[in-house]
KEMAR-706400 format. One record per residue: residue number from 0; residue in three letters; x, y, z of N, C-alpha, C in turn. Coordinates in steps of 0.1 Angstrom, whole numbers. Each point is the difference from the previous one (the first is absolute). Example, Ala and Ser with C-alpha at 12.3 -4.5 7.8 and 13.67 -1.06 7.14 Angstrom:
     n   res     n_u     n_v     n_w    ca_u    ca_v    ca_w     c_u     c_v     c_w
     0   ALA     132     -57      78      -9      12       0       9      12       0
     1   SER      -4      11      -7       9      11       0      -8      11       8
% end
This chain:
     n   res     n_u     n_v     n_w    ca_u    ca_v    ca_w     c_u     c_v     c_w
     0   UNK       9     -12       0      -9      11       0       9      14       0
     1   UNK      -3       9      -9       6      12      -1      -9      11       4
     2   UNK       3       9      10      -8      10       4       1      12     -11
     3   UNK     -11       6      -3      -1      12      -9      -6      10       7
     4   UNK       6      12      -1      -3      12       8      -2      10     -11
     5   UNK     -12       3      -4      -4      11      -8       0      13       6
     6   UNK       0      11      -6       0      13       6     -13       2       7
     7   UNK     -10      -4      -5     -14       2       6       1      -8      13
     8   UNK       6     -12       0       1      -8      12       7       7      12
     9   UNK      11       6      -4       7       6      10      -8      14       5
    10   UNK      -6       6      -9      -7      12       4     -12      -4       9
    11   UNK      -8     -10      -3     -11      -3       9       3      -4      14
    12   UNK      12      -8       0       4      -3      14       7      12       8
    13   UNK       6       9      -9       5      13       6     -12       8       5
    14   UNK     -10       1      -8     -12       7       4      -6      -5      13
    15   UNK      -2     -13       0      -6      -6      12       8       3      12
    16   UNK      13      -2       0       8       4      12       0      14       3
    17   UNK       0       8     -10       0      15       3     -14       4       6
    18   UNK     -11      -6      -3     -13       4       5       0      -5      15
    19   UNK       5     -12       2       0      -5      14       8       9       9
    20   UNK      12       4      -5       9      10       8      -8      13       2
    21   UNK      -6       5     -11      -7      12       1     -12       0      11
    22   UNK      -7     -11      -1     -12      -1      10       6      -1      14
    23   UNK      12      -7       0       5      -3      15       5      14       4
    24   UNK       7       8      -7       4      13       4     -12       9       4
    25   UNK     -11      -1      -8     -12       9       4      -5      -3      14
    26   UNK       2     -12       4      -4      -4      14       6       9      10
    27   UNK      11       5      -2       7       8      10      -8      13       2
    28   UNK      -7       4      -8      -8      14       1     -13      -4       6
    29   UNK      -3       5      11     -12      -3       8     -13       4      -9
    30   UNK       2      13      -6     -12       4      -7      -2     -10     -13
    31   UNK      10      -2      -8      -2      -8     -11      -4     -15       6
    32   UNK       5      -4      10      -5     -15       6     -14       1       2
    33   UNK      -5      11       6     -14       1       3      -9       0     -12
    34   UNK       5       7     -11      -9       1     -12       0     -14      -7
    35   UNK      11      -7       0       0     -14      -6      -8     -10       9
    36   UNK      -1       3      13      -8      -8       9     -15       2      -4
    37   UNK      -3      13      -3     -14       3      -4      -3      -8     -14
    38   UNK       9      -1      -8      -2      -7     -12      -4     -15       2
    39   UNK       9      -5       8      -2     -16       3     -10      -3      11
    40   UNK      -5      10       6     -10      -1      11     -13      -4      -6
    41   UNK      -2       1     -13     -12      -4      -5       0     -14      -8
    42   UNK     -11      -7       0       0     -14      -6       4       1     -15
    43   UNK      -5      11      -6       2       3     -15      16       1      -2
    44   UNK       6       8       7      13       3       0       9     -13       0
    45   UNK      -3      -8      11       8     -14       0      -4     -10     -11
    46   UNK     -13       0      -5      -2      -8     -11       6       3     -12
    47   UNK      -2      14      -5       7       4     -12      16       0       1
    48   UNK       6       2      12      13      -1       0       6     -14      -2
    49   UNK      -9     -10       6       4     -13      -1      -1      -5     -15
    50   UNK     -10       5      -8      -1      -3     -14      13       6      -8
    51   UNK       3      12       4      12       5      -7      13      -8       3
    52   UNK       1      -3      13      13      -9       4      -1     -13      -7
    53   UNK     -12      -6      -3      -1     -13      -7       6       3     -14
    54   UNK      -4       9      -8       4       3     -13      14       3       0
    55   UNK       6       7       9      14       3       1       7     -14       3
    56   UNK      -4      -7       7       7     -14       3       0      -8     -11
    57   UNK     -11       0      -9      -1      -8     -13      12       5      -8
    58   UNK       1      15      -2       9       5      -8      14      -2       4
    59   UNK       3       0      14      14      -5       3       2     -14      -3
    60   UNK      -9      -9       2       3     -14      -4       2      -2     -15
    61   UNK      -7       9      -8       2      -2     -14      14       8      -4
    62   UNK       6       7       8      12       8      -3      13      -8       4
    63   UNK      -1     -13       6      11      -8       3       2     -10     -12
    64   UNK       9       4     -10       1      -7     -12      13     -10       0
    65   UNK      -2     -10      -8      12      -9      -1      -2      -7     -14
    66   UNK      12      -8      -4       0      -7     -13       4     -15       6
    67   UNK      -8      -9      -6       3     -14       4      11      -6      -9
    68   UNK      10      -7       6      10      -7      -7      -5     -12      -9
    69   UNK       5       0     -11      -5     -11     -11      10     -11       2
    70   UNK      -7     -12      -3       9     -12       0       8      -1     -13
    71   UNK      13      -5       3       9      -1     -13      -6     -10      -8
    72   UNK       1       1     -15      -4      -9      -9       6     -14       2
    73   UNK      -4     -10      -5       4     -14       1      14       0      -6
    74   UNK       9      -5       6      13      -3      -6       9      13       0
    75   UNK      -5      12       5       8      11       1       5       3      13
    76   UNK      13      -1       3       7       1      13       7      15       0
    77   UNK      -5       8       8       5      14       2      -1       5      13
    78   UNK       7       9       5      -1       6      13      -8      13       0
    79   UNK      -4       4     -13      -8      11      -1     -14      -2       2
    80   UNK      -6       9       7     -15      -1       4      -8       9     -10
    81   UNK     -10      -6      -6      -9       8      -8     -13       2       8
    82   UNK      -6      12      -2     -11       3       6     -13       3      -8
    83   UNK     -11      -3       3     -11       2      -7      -2      15      -3
    84   UNK      -5       4     -13      -1      13      -3     -13       6       7
    85   UNK      -9      -9       4     -13       5       6       4       4      15
    86   UNK      -4      12       5       2       5      13     -12      -4       8
    87   UNK       3      -7      12     -11      -5      10       1      10      11
    88   UNK     -12       1       7       0       7      12      -6     -10      11
    89   UNK       1       6      12      -5      -9      12     -15      -1      -1
    90   UNK      -7      10      -6     -14      -1      -2      -3     -11      -9
    91   UNK       7      -2     -10      -2     -11     -10       0     -13       7
    92   UNK      10      -2       8       2     -13       8     -13      -1      10
    93   UNK      -3      10       7     -11      -1      10     -13      -2      -8
    94   UNK      -2       5     -12     -12      -3      -8      -1     -13      -5
    95   UNK       9     -10       2      -2     -14      -3       1      -2     -15
    96   UNK       8       7      -7       1      -2     -14     -11       6      -8
    97   UNK      -8       9       5     -13       5      -6       4       7     -15
    98   UNK      11       5      -2       4       6     -11       6      -9     -10
    99   UNK       2     -13       2       6      -9      -9     -11      -9      -6
   100   UNK     -13       2       4     -12      -9      -5      -6       8     -11
   101   UNK       4      -2     -14      -5       8     -10      -9     -10      -8
   102   UNK     -11       7      -4      -9      -8      -9       2       6     -15
   103   UNK      -8      -5      -9       2       5     -14      -5      14      -3
   104   UNK     -12       3       6      -4      14      -1     -11       2      10
   105   UNK     -10       9      -2     -10       3      11      -6     -11       6
   106   UNK      -3       1      13      -9     -10       7      -5       9      10
   107   UNK     -14      -3       3      -7       7      11       3      -4      14
   108   UNK      -4       8      10       4      -5      13      -7     -14       3
   109   UNK       9      -8       7      -3     -14       4      -6      -8     -12
   110   UNK       4       4     -11      -5      -8     -12       9     -13      -2
   111   UNK      -5     -10      -6       7     -12      -4       4      -1     -14
   112   UNK      -7       8      -8       3       0     -14       4      15      -5
   113   UNK       6       0     -12       4      12      -6     -12      10      -2
   114   UNK       2      12      -1     -11      11      -3      -2      -1     -15
   115   UNK       9      -4      -9      -2       0     -13       1     -13      -6
   116   UNK      -9      -2     -11       1     -13      -6      12      -3     -10
   117   UNK       4     -11      -1      11      -3      -8      -3     -13      -9
   118   UNK       8      -1     -10      -2     -13      -8       8     -11       6
   119   UNK     -10     -11       3       6     -11       8      -5     -13      -9
   120   UNK       6     -11       6      -3     -13      -7      -8      -7      12
   121   UNK     -12      -6      -4      -8      -8      12       6     -14      -1
   122   UNK      -7      -9       7       6     -14       3      -1      -8     -13
   123   UNK      -9       4      -9      -2      -6     -13      10       6     -11
   124   UNK       9      10       4       8       5      -9      -6      11      -8
   125   UNK     -10       3       2      -7      12      -8       4      14       4
   126   UNK       1       9      -8       4      13       3     -13       7       5
   127   UNK       0       7      12     -11       7       6       5      13       5
   128   UNK     -10       9       2       3      14       6      -7      -2      16
   129   UNK       9       0       9      -5      -1      14      10       8       9
   130   UNK      -4       0      13       7       7      11       8     -11       5
   131   UNK      15       3      -1       9     -11       4       1       1      16
   132   UNK       4     -12       6       3      -1      14      13       9       4
   133   UNK      -1       6      11      12       7       5      11     -10       4
   134   UNK      12       5       0      11      -8       3       3      -1      15
   135   UNK      -3      10       8       2       1      14     -12       1       9
   136   UNK     -12       4      -5     -11       2       8      -8     -13       0
   137   UNK      -3      -5      12      -9     -11       3       4     -13      -6
   138   UNK      14      -2      -3       4     -13      -4      -1     -12       8
   139   UNK      -1       4      14      -1     -10       9     -14      -6       2
   140   UNK     -10       7      -6     -14      -4       2      -3     -12      -9
   141   UNK      -8      -9       6      -4     -13      -7     -11       4     -10
   142   UNK      -9      10       4     -12       4      -8      -1      15       1
   143   UNK      -2       7     -10      -3      15      -1     -11       4      11
   144   UNK      -9      -9       3     -12       3       8       5       2      15
   145   UNK      11      -6       3       6       1      14       8      13       2
   146   UNK       0       9      -9       7      12       1      -3       8      13
   147   UNK     -12       5       1      -4       8      11       0      -6      13
   148   UNK      -2     -13       1       1      -7      13      15      -1       3
   149   UNK       8      -1     -10      14      -1       3       5      15       4
   150   UNK      -5      10      -7       4      13       4      -4       3      15
   151   UNK     -13      -3       3      -4       1      14       8      -6      11
   152   UNK       3     -12      -4       8      -9      11      14       7       1
   153   UNK       7       2     -11      13       6       1       0      14       6
   154   UNK     -11       8      -3       1      14       6      -3      -2      15
   155   UNK      -8      -9       5      -2      -2      14      13      -4       7
   156   UNK       8      -8      -7      13      -4       7       9      11      -1
   157   UNK       0       8     -11      10      12      -2      -4      10      12
   158   UNK     -13       2       1      -3      11       9       3      -4      15
   159   UNK      -2     -13       3       5      -5      13      15       2       2
   160   UNK       7      -3     -10      15       1       1       5      15       1
   161   UNK      -9       9      -6       3      14       0      -4       6      14
   162   UNK     -10      -6       6      -4       5      13      10      -5      10
   163   UNK       5     -12      -2      12      -5       9      11       8       0
   164   UNK       4       5     -13      11       8      -3      -2      13       7
   165   UNK     -12       6      -2      -3      13       6       2       0      15
   166   UNK      -5     -12       6       1       0      14      15       1       6
   167   UNK       9      -7      -8      14      -1       3       5      14      -1
   168   UNK      -4       8     -10       6      13      -1      -6      10       8
   169   UNK     -13      -1       4      -7      10       8       2      -2      15
   170   UNK       2     -14       4       1      -2      14      11       7       8
   171   UNK      14       0      -7      10       8       8      -3      15       0
   172   UNK      -7       6     -11      -4      13       1      -9       3      12
   173   UNK     -10     -10       1      -9       3      12       7      -1      12
   174   UNK       9      -9       2       6      -1      12       9      13       4
   175   UNK       6       7     -10       7      12       2      -8      12       1
   176   UNK     -12       1      -7      -7      12      -2     -14       0       7
   177   UNK      -4     -11       7     -13      -1       5      -4      12       9
   178   UNK       9       6       6      -2      11      11       1      15      -7
   179   UNK       2      -2     -14       2      14      -7     -14       7      -1
   180   UNK       1      13       1     -13       7      -2      -4       1     -15
   181   UNK       8      -2      -8      -3      -1     -14      -9     -12      -4
   182   UNK      -9       1     -10      -9     -10      -3       7     -11     -10
   183   UNK       9      -8       6       7      -9      -8      -9     -10      -6
   184   UNK     -11      -3       7      -9     -11      -5      -4       1     -13
   185   UNK      -2      14      -4      -4       3     -15      12      -6      -9
   186   UNK      12       4       4      10      -4      -9       2     -15       0
   187   UNK      -2      -7      11       0     -15       0     -10      -6      -8
   188   UNK     -12       5      -1     -11      -4      -8       3       2     -14
   189   UNK       7       9      -4       4       3     -14      10     -10      -3
   190   UNK      10      -1       8      10     -10      -3      -4     -14      -1
   191   UNK     -10      -4       9      -4     -14      -1      -9      -1     -15
   192   UNK      -7      10      -3      -6      -1     -14       9      -1     -12
   193   UNK      11       9       1       9       1     -12       9     -13       1
   194   UNK       4      -5      12       8     -14      -1      -8     -11      -5
   195   UNK     -12      -1       5      -9     -12      -4      -2       2     -14
   196   UNK      -3      12      -6      -2       3     -15      12      -4      -8
   197   UNK      13       3       5      12      -3      -7       1     -16       1
   198   UNK      -2      -6      10       3     -15       0     -11      -6      -9
   199   UNK     -12       4       0     -11      -5      -9       4       1     -14
   200   UNK       5      12      -4       3       3     -15      11      -9      -5
   201   UNK      11      -1       9      13      -8      -3      -5     -14      -1
   202   UNK      -9      -5      10      -3     -15      -1      -9      -3     -11
   203   UNK     -11       7      -3      -9      -3     -10       7       3     -15
   204   UNK      10       8      -1       6       2     -12       8     -11      -4
   205   UNK       3     -10       9       8     -11      -4     -10     -10      -9
   206   UNK     -13       2       0      -9      -9      -6      -8       7     -10
   207   UNK      -2      13       1      -9       8      -8       6      15      -4
   208   UNK      -6       6      -9       5      14      -2     -12       8       5
   209   UNK       4       6      12     -10       7       8      -6      12      -8
   210   UNK       9       7      -7      -5      11      -8       1      -2     -14
   211   UNK       1     -13      -4       1      -3     -15      15       3      -5
   212   UNK       1       1     -14      12       2      -5      -2      10     -12
   213   UNK      12       6      -4      -2      11     -10       3      -5     -15
   214   UNK       2       8     -10       1      -4     -13      13     -10      -1
   215   UNK      10       2       7      12      -8      -1      -1     -13      10
   216   UNK     -11      -1       6      -1     -13       8       7       2      14
   217   UNK       4      13       4       5       2      14     -12       2      10
   218   UNK       4      -5      11     -10       2      12      -2      15       4
   219   UNK     -13       5      -1      -4      13       4       4       3      14
   220   UNK      -4      -8       8       3       3      15      15       2       2
   221   UNK       8      -8      -6      14       1       2       5      14      -7
   222   UNK      -6       4     -10       5      13      -6      -5      11       9
   223   UNK     -13      -2       7      -5      11       7      10       2      13
   224   UNK       4     -13       5       9       1      13      15       7      -5
   225   UNK       4      -3     -12      12       6      -3      -1      15      -2
   226   UNK     -11       5      -3      -4      14      -2       2       8      13
   227   UNK      -1      -7      11       0       7      13      13       7       2
   228   UNK      11      -6      -3      13       6       1       2      12      -8
   229   UNK      -5      -1     -12       1      12      -9      -8      12       5
   230   UNK     -12      -3       5      -9      11       5       6       6      12
   231   UNK       4      -8      10       6       6      13      12       8      -3
   232   UNK      10      -7      -8      12       8      -2      -1      12      -8
   233   UNK      -9      -1     -10      -1      12      -8      -7      12       8
   234   UNK     -10      -2       7      -6      10       8       8       5      12
   235   UNK       9      -9       5       9       6      13      11       7      -7
   236   UNK       8      -7      -9      11       7      -6      -1      13      -7
   237   UNK     -11       1      -7      -4      13      -7      -3      10       9
   238   UNK      -7      -3      12      -3      10       9      11       5       7
   239   UNK      10     -10       3      12       5       8       9       8      -9
   240   UNK       0      -3     -13       8       8      -9      -5      15      -1
   241   UNK     -13       1       1      -7      13      -2       2       8      12
   242   UNK      -1      -7      13       0       8      12      11       9       2
   243   UNK      13      -5      -2      11      10       3       0      12      -9
   244   UNK      -4      -1     -13      -1      11      -9     -11       9       4
   245   UNK     -11      -4       4     -11       8       2       3       8      14
   246   UNK       5      -8      11       2       5      13      11      12      -1
   247   UNK      13      -4      -7       9      10      -2      -4      12      -7
   248   UNK      -5      -1     -11      -5      11      -7     -11       9       7
   249   UNK      -9      -7       5     -11       6       6       4       8      12
   250   UNK       8      -5       9       4       6      13      10      12      -6
   251   UNK       8      -1      -9       9      10      -5      -8      12      -6
   252   UNK      -9      -3      -8      -9      11      -4      -8       7      10
   253   UNK      -6      -7       9      -7       6      11       8       8      10
   254   UNK      12      -5       2       8       7      11       8      12      -5
   255   UNK       8      -3     -12       8      10      -5      -6      11      -9
   256   UNK     -12      -3      -6      -7       9      -7       8       6     -11
   257   UNK      -3      11      -5       8       7     -11       1      -8     -12
   258   UNK      13       1      -6       3      -7     -12       0     -16       1
   259   UNK       2      -4      13       0     -14       2     -15      -6      -3
   260   UNK     -10       8       5     -14      -4      -1      -4       2     -15
   261   UNK       5       9      -7      -3       3     -13       5     -12      -8
   262   UNK      12      -4       1       6     -12      -7      -8     -13       2
   263   UNK      -4      -2      13      -7     -11       3     -14      -1      -6
   264   UNK      -6      11       0     -14       2      -5       0      -3     -14
   265   UNK      11       6      -7       2      -2     -14       1     -14      -4
   266   UNK       8      -7       8       3     -15      -2     -13      -8       0
   267   UNK      -8       1      11     -11      -7       1     -13       3      -8
   268   UNK       0      14      -3     -10       4     -10       2      -5     -14
   269   UNK      14      -1      -3       3      -6     -14      -3     -13      -1
   270   UNK       5      -8      10      -3     -14       2     -15      -4      -1
   271   UNK      -9       8       7     -13      -2       1      -7       3     -14
   272   UNK       7       8      -8      -5       4     -13       1     -11     -11
   273   UNK      10     -10       3       2     -10      -9      -9     -12       3
   274   UNK      -8      -5     -10      -8     -12       3       9     -11       6
   275   UNK      -4      -5      13       9     -10       6       0     -12      -7
   276   UNK     -10      -6      -6       1     -12      -8      10       0     -10
   277   UNK       0      11      -8       9       1     -12      15       1       4
   278   UNK       1       7      13      14       3       2       5     -14       7
   279   UNK      -8      -7       8       4     -13       4       3     -10     -12
   280   UNK     -10       0      -9       2      -9     -12      13       3      -8
   281   UNK       2      13      -3      12       3      -7      14      -5       8
   282   UNK       0       4      13      11      -5       8       2     -15       0
   283   UNK     -12      -6       2       2     -16      -1       5      -6     -13
   284   UNK      -5       7     -11       4      -5     -13      15       4      -3
   285   UNK       4      10       4      16       4       0       7      -9       7
   286   UNK      -4      -5      12       8     -10       8       0     -13      -7
   287   UNK     -11      -4      -6      -2     -12      -8      10      -1     -11
   288   UNK       2      12      -7      11       0     -11      13      -2       6
   289   UNK       3       6      12      13      -2       6       3     -15       3
   290   UNK     -11      -8       5       2     -14       3       2      -7     -13
   291   UNK      -7       4     -11       3      -7     -13      13       2      -6
   292   UNK       5      12       2      13       2      -6      12      -6       9
   293   UNK      -2      -2      12      10      -6      10      -4     -13       6
   294   UNK      -2     -10      -9      -4     -12       6      10      -8       8
   295   UNK      13       3      -1      10      -5       7       1       3      15
   296   UNK      -6      10       4      -2       4      14      -7     -10       8
   297   UNK      -8      -9      -6      -9      -9       7       2     -15      -3
   298   UNK       3      -7       9       4     -15      -1     -11      -8      -3
   299   UNK     -12       4       6     -13      -8      -1     -11       9      -3
   300   UNK     -11      -6      -6     -11       9      -5      -7       7      11
   301   UNK       0      -6      12      -6       6      11       6      13       6
   302   UNK      12       0      -4       7      12       3      -4      12      -7
   303   UNK      -3      -2     -13      -5      10      -9     -14       5       4
   304   UNK      -8     -10       4     -13       5       6       1       6      13
   305   UNK       9      -3       8       3       6      13       4      14      -3
   306   UNK      10       2      -9       5      14      -3     -12       9      -5
   307   UNK      -8      -4      -8     -11       6      -4     -10       4      10
   308   UNK      -2      -9      10      -8       2      11       5      11       9
   309   UNK      12       0       3       7      10       8      -1      14      -7
   310   UNK       2       1     -12      -1      12      -8     -14       5       0
   311   UNK     -10      -9       0     -14       5       0      -2       7      15
   312   UNK       4      -8      10      -1       6      14       6      14       1
   313   UNK      12       1      -5       7      13      -1      -7      11      -6
   314   UNK      -5      -4     -12      -8       9      -9     -12       5       7
   315   UNK      -7      -9       5     -13       3       8       2       9      12
   316   UNK      12      -2       7       3       8      12       5      13      -5
   317   UNK       7       2     -10       5      13      -5     -11       8      -5
   318   UNK     -10      -5      -5     -11       7      -8     -12       2       9
   319   UNK       0      -4      14     -12       2       7       1       8      13
   320   UNK      10       8       0       3       7      14      -6      13       0
   321   UNK      -6       5     -11      -5      14       1     -11       3      10
   322   UNK      -9      -9       0     -12       2      10       5       1      14
   323   UNK       9      -9       5       5       0      13       8      13       2
   324   UNK       8       3     -10       8      12       2      -9      12       1
   325   UNK     -11       2      -5      -9      11       2      -5      -1      14
   326   UNK      -4     -10       5      -4      -1      13      10       4      12
   327   UNK      12      -6      -2      10       3       9       4      14       0
   328   UNK       1       6     -13       3      14       0     -10      10       7
   329   UNK     -12      -4      -2     -12       9       7       2      -2      15
   330   UNK       2     -12       5       2      -3      14      11       7       6
   331   UNK      12      -1      -8      12       7       5      -2      16       0
   332   UNK      -6       6     -10      -3      13       0      -6       4      13
   333   UNK     -10      -8       4      -8       4      13       9      -2      12
   334   UNK       6     -10       1       8      -4      13      12      11       0
   335   UNK       6       4     -11      12       8       2      -5      14       5
   336   UNK     -12       4       0      -5      12       6      -4      -1      14
   337   UNK       0     -11       7      -5      -2      13      11       5       9
   338   UNK      -5       3      12       8       7      10      14      -7       4
   339   UNK      -1     -13       3      12      -7       5      10      -1     -11
   340   UNK      -4       0     -13      10       0     -11       7      14      -2
   341   UNK      -9      11       2       6      14       1       9       1      11
   342   UNK      -3      -5      12       8       1      13      13      -7      -4
   343   UNK      -1     -12      -7      14      -7      -3       9       8      -9
   344   UNK      -7       8      -9       8       9      -9       7      10       8
   345   UNK      -8       6      10       3      11       8      13      -4       8
   346   UNK       0     -11       5      12      -6       8      12      -5      -8
   347   UNK      -1       2     -13      11      -5      -8       2     -14      -3
   348   UNK     -11      -8       1       0     -15      -3       2      -1     -15
   349   UNK       9     -10      -5       2      -2     -13     -11      -5      -8
   350   UNK       0       3     -13     -12      -5      -8      -1     -15       0
   351   UNK      11      -7       0      -1     -15       0      -7      -5      13
   352   UNK       4       6      11      -7      -4      12     -14       3       1
   353   UNK      -4      12      -5     -14       3       0      -8     -10      -9
   354   UNK       6      -3     -12      -6      -8     -10      -3     -15       7
   355   UNK      11      -5       7       1     -13       6      -9       0      12
   356   UNK       0       9       8      -7      -1      13     -14       6       1
   357   UNK      -3      10     -10     -13       6       1      -8      -2     -11
   358   UNK       6       1     -13      -9      -1     -12      -3     -14      -4
   359   UNK      10      -9      -1      -3     -15      -4      -9      -8       9
   360   UNK       3       1      13     -11      -7       9     -14       4      -1
   361   UNK      -2      13      -5     -14       5      -3      -6      -4     -12
   362   UNK       7      -6      -9      -4      -4     -14      -1     -14       0
   363   UNK       4      -7      11       1     -15       0     -14      -6      -4
   364   UNK     -11       6       7     -13      -5      -2      -5       0     -16
   365   UNK       6      10      -6      -3       2     -14       7     -12      -9
   366   UNK      12      -2       4       8     -10      -6      -6     -14       2
   367   UNK      -3      -4      13      -6     -13       1     -12      -3      -7
   368   UNK      -9      12       1     -13      -1      -7       1      -3     -14
   369   UNK       9       8      -7       3      -1     -15       7     -14      -3
   370   UNK       8      -6       9       6     -12      -2     -10     -11      -3
   371   UNK      -9      -1      10     -10     -11      -1     -10       3     -11
   372   UNK      -4      12      -3      -9       2     -11       6      -2     -14
   373   UNK      13       5      -1       6      -1     -13       4     -15      -3
   374   UNK       2      -8      11       3     -14      -3     -11      -7      -7
   375   UNK     -12       1       4     -11      -6      -7      -2       5     -14
   376   UNK       2      15      -1      -1       6     -14      10      -6      -9
   377   UNK      12      -2       5      11      -6     -10      -2     -14      -4
   378   UNK      -6      -7      10      -4     -14      -3     -10       0     -12
   379   UNK     -10       9       0     -10       1     -10       7       5     -13
   380   UNK      11       9       1       6       6     -11       6     -10      -8
   381   UNK       7     -10       7       7     -11      -8      -9      -8      -8
   382   UNK     -13      -2       4     -10      -8      -8      -3       9     -13
   383   UNK      -2      14       2      -3       8     -12      11       0     -10
   384   UNK      13       2       5      11      -1      -8       1     -14      -9
   385   UNK      -1     -10       8       1     -13      -7     -12      -2     -10
   386   UNK     -11       6       3     -12       1      -9       4       5     -13
   387   UNK       8      12       1       4       6     -14      13      -5      -6
   388   UNK       6      -9       7      11      -7      -6      14       7       5
   389   UNK       1       8      10      12       5       4       3      -3      15
   390   UNK      -6     -11       5       3      -2      14       9     -11       1
   391   UNK      -2     -10      10       8     -10       4       4     -10     -12
   392   UNK      12      -4       0       3     -10     -10      -9     -12       0
   393   UNK      -4      -6     -12      -9     -11       0       4     -12       8
   394   UNK      13      -2       0       6     -12       7      -3       2      15
   395   UNK      -2      11       6      -2       1      15     -16      -1       2
   396   UNK      -1      -6      12     -14       0       5      -4      14       3
   397   UNK     -13       4      -5      -5      12       2     -15       0      -2
   398   UNK      -7       7       9     -14       0      -1      -4      10     -13
   399   UNK       8       9      -4      -2       8     -10       0      -8     -13
   400   UNK      11      -9      -2       1      -8     -11     -13     -10      -1
   401   UNK      -4      -5      11     -10     -10       0     -13       8      -6
   402   UNK      -3      12       6     -11       9      -6       1       3     -14
   403   UNK      12       3      -4       3       3     -15      -3     -12      -8
   404   UNK       3     -12       5      -2     -12      -8     -15      -4       0
   405   UNK      -7       5       9     -15      -3       2      -8       8     -10
   406   UNK       6      10      -7      -8      10      -7      -9      -8     -11
   407   UNK       9     -10      -8      -7      -7     -11      -8     -12       5
   408   UNK       3      -5      13      -7     -11       4     -15       4       4
   409   UNK      -1      12       5     -14       6       3      -9       0     -11
   410   UNK       5       2     -13      -8      -1     -12      -4     -12      -6
   411   UNK       5     -11       7      -4     -14      -5     -13      -4       4
   412   UNK      -6     -10      -6     -12      -6       4       2     -15       0
   413   UNK      -1      -7      12      -2       7      13      12       7       4
   414   UNK      -3       9      11      10      10       5      11      -8       8
   415   UNK      12       2      -1      11      -5       8       2      11      10
   416   UNK      -6      -2      13       1      11      10      10      -2      10
   417   UNK       5     -12       2       8      -3      12      13       7       2
   418   UNK       7       2     -12      13       8       1      -2      14       6
   419   UNK     -10       7      -6      -3      13       5      -5       0      15
   420   UNK      -8     -11       3      -5      -1      13      11      -3      10
   421   UNK      10      -7      -3      11      -3       9       8      12       3
   422   UNK       4       7     -10       8      13       2      -8      10       7
   423   UNK     -13       1      -4      -9      10       7      -1      -2      15
   424   UNK      -2     -14       3      -2      -3      14      12       3       9
   425   UNK      12      -4      -4      12       2       8       3      15       0
   426   UNK      -2       7     -10       4      15      -1     -11       7       8
   427   UNK     -12      -4       0     -10       6       8       2       0      15
   428   UNK       4     -12       5       3      -2      14      12       9       5
   429   UNK       9       0      -9      13       8       4      -4      15       1
   430   UNK      -6       4     -11      -3      14      -1     -10       5      10
   431   UNK     -10      -8       4     -10       2      10       6       2      13
   432   UNK       9     -11       3       5       1      14      11      12       1
   433   UNK       7       4     -10       9      11       0      -8      13       2
   434   UNK     -12       1      -8      -8      12       2      -6       1      14
   435   UNK      -4     -11       5      -8       1      14      11       4      11
   436   UNK      12      -7      -2      10       4       9       5      13      -2
   437   UNK       1       6     -11       4      15      -3     -10       8       7
   438   UNK     -14      -3       0     -10       8       7       2       2      15
   439   UNK       5     -11       6       2      -1      13      13       8       4
   440   UNK      11      -1      -9      12       8       2      -3      14      -2
   441   UNK      -9       4      -9      -2      14      -2      -8       6      14
   442   UNK     -10      -8       4      -8       4      12       9       3      12
   443   UNK      11     -10       1       8       1      12      11      11      -2
   444   UNK       4       2     -12      13      10      -1      -5      13      -5
   445   UNK     -10       2      -6      -5      14      -5      -4       9      11
   446   UNK       7      10       4      -5       9      10     -14       5      -1
   447   UNK      -5       3     -12     -13       6      -1     -10     -12       4
   448   UNK       2     -12      -3      -9     -10       4       0      -1      15
   449   UNK      12       0       6       0       0      15      -7      12       7
   450   UNK       1      11      -7      -6      12       4     -15      -1       0
   451   UNK      -6      -5     -11     -13      -1      -2      -7     -10      11
   452   UNK       9     -12       3      -4     -10       9       0       6      14
   453   UNK       9      10       4       0       5      13     -12      10       2
   454   UNK      -3       7     -11     -11      10       1     -13      -7       2
   455   UNK      -1     -12      -8     -13      -7       1      -1      -7      14
% end
């Protein structure tokens, strides 16, 4: 086995570690700690945060890549080890080979036969048009009539196994946190549901295609799970690229005013005047040309797709900072006129210290609210970009690519709906959880919301 570390793999682990350190440092501030406690003191906050952590965990498992060593051909004696060109992740292993069971073409969820008729030969040797049996779904059944009884039996067994695994994971948490004032029981309930659902999907997928297969015969449920890493990393990385630009320029414009403010306003007004989709599409196409001209920079095909993905994250981050910059500039203009800031100027405190101690802490609530709001917006933006053909490389799992591929399927008769349904379901759960969590963060950190609550 040879470990493969892509740029996106290193970034997602770096981001995860950075966020853990960031939240750990925030706990030292009593006021910030009280506000986060307000977020997690509600059942909704616990539930949505658990869902987000579950998506992040899947993304981390899908970011541990390796290549399997190949066996030497018969009669060839050599010390050199050859590795498979296909890159495998830990998620692929835990999914039980779900991505290796290919059919010929479309098949409906839990179907035993292909969705399209093919030219076959019957037992008498005659050529007929019929729906062929699938190679991997239901091959263990003695009769097709036993399908739903078998599905029910295996589902019951899988759910019992999922409940047992949930108990093993939740019990240590209960022993440690049972006296906590936070509603951990809401998180444990969501954990139990997600773990049981994951065990059920992996177990049933060994015998059936839970969400059917696509045009190339690939399992739709597997493709949907592979899209989690793309959605989580693109939303997080693009937002983190955008934040330093917006925060730096916004604070500088609002604090120093004068020509600095004029330059910053010119920059974000000019950027806002350019259609965002056209700017992103042109940038992605230029980078694609660079990849095509320099193929020697990438040893395997996945590295090309990963480089295009990183470039897309960077482009989305660089082109989406103007709104946050406006908000921070306006807030800084207001804060810089307050009494304690003017007193700091009178006592000769340096600009750097004023910015660090007085300005930046008072715009943190805007940064946090924007982070969680833009995360879900960028996840949806990836789907739009892939729909118009300038998004994620087709070789990478992506909800946008699945939605793009479902365009022609919806015009068929009968309709092939499961590819769109799988991508929509997983994207909907992530975006809904992120939006609900962002509302709670806004309520806790926005001073105007706190003021309205105290007046009421």
